[in-house]
N, C-alpha and C positions, 0 to 999 in steps of 0.2 A: 503494500499499498505506500503510496507517494502522498505524505502529508504535508509536502512542502507547497502545495495548492492553496494551503490555508494560510491567512495572515496571522501575526501576533494578536492583532485586535480581534479576530475571529475566534482564536484559540482561547483569548482570556475571557471572551464574552460570557461564558457560563459561570464564571468565578464569582459575580456580583451576589452579595448576601449570602456567602457560603463560607464553609470553614477556610476554604482555599484563600478568600478574600480576607479574613480574619488573621490568618497567618502570613500573609502576605506573599503568597505562592503567585509567581508569575510564568507563563509559558513563554519561551522567546526564540526557539528554533525547532523547526520540524523538518525531516527529511524523508527519505525512503524507509519505512519501517522502524522511525526514530522520532521521539519526541524529547525536547528538552525544557527543562523548568528550574528556576531559582527559587530559593526559599531564605529569608533572612534568619541568622542565629541571633536572636535576642531574647527580650523578656517572654515574648508570645510563645517562644519555642523552646524556653530552658527548662530543665528539670531543677529541682532544688540545689544542686552542687553547681549549678551555673553552666552546665554543659548542655548541648543540643539533646533533647529528649527523645529516646528512642521511638515513643509514639509519634512524634513529629516526623521523623524520618520514614515512619510506616504512613502516614497520611500522605507525605510527598509521593511515595511509591504508588499508593492506589490513586491518587490524582493524576498522575502521568498516565497509568495504563487505562484507568476509567475514561479520561477524555480520549484517547486514542482509540478506546473500542466504541465510545460514542460516535466518533467520526467515521467509523467503518458501518455502522447501523444507519437503517432508516429508522428514525426515531418517531415516525408517525405511528409505525406498526410493531415496534420492538424496543427493547430496554436493554442495555448492557448493566449486569449485577455483578460486582465483586463477589467471589464465595470464598476465596482464600487468599490471604496475603502473609507472607513470611519476612522477616527482616533479620539479617546478622549483622550485629553492630562491630565494627573493625576498629575504629577509632573515634577520637573525641574532638570536639570543636567548640570553642566557648563565645565565638565572635565572628561577624563577617556574614558570607553567605555561602550556602552549598547548592551545588548544581545535581540536579537529578538528570541522568540519562536513561532513558527508557527504550528498549528495544523488543520490537513484536517479534515472539520466537514462532508464535502458531495462531493464525487469523482464520479459523475455521468459521462454518454457518452457525453453530451453536456455542462454541467456546473460543476464547483467546488467551493466549498465555504471554504476559509480558516479564521481561528481566529489566530490572532498573538498578544502578548504582549510583550511590550517591557519593559527590566529590567535595572537599573543601576548595572552595573557588580560588583561595590564594596561592596554594601549592599543589593543586590537583591529588592530594593524599585521598585514598579511598575511606570514606566514614561508614558507610553501610552498603550491603547489598540485599536485594529482594527481589520475590518474585510475587506476580499477582496473576490469578486465574479469573477470569470474567466469564460468567454464562450469558448467552444472549436469550432472553425470553420474549415471547410474543406478547404484546399488550392485550389486556382484556378490555375489549370496545364496549361491553354491556354496561348499560347505565341502570 
């Protein structure tokens, strides 16, 4: 799937009034089978010790994969639904930005699998690696 046909404005449009907006997640680059986003490491995303919260990394992983899957769906008749996310925390970061690099591993009719690596923007150090499985379900159009 070539996601480069979407502008950054289009990629970020769905963030309004969501957790992604609250955490400051911004999509900034899309290509063939890949999407990139950045997230600030600050009070919004810290755990009590002042480091990036592992849950915030998981939110970034799920946000990237879910957006990519949504772009692959006909949202009038189907929904992408995350059914499993995992995150392995490799390193820590206390300030700056992290960059999430999502790669589509499988884009089937009923399921998608995304690999997302999270890096420290300042030194490209791997902070977290994760995977998201998305199920594509048909909308129930009954009222």
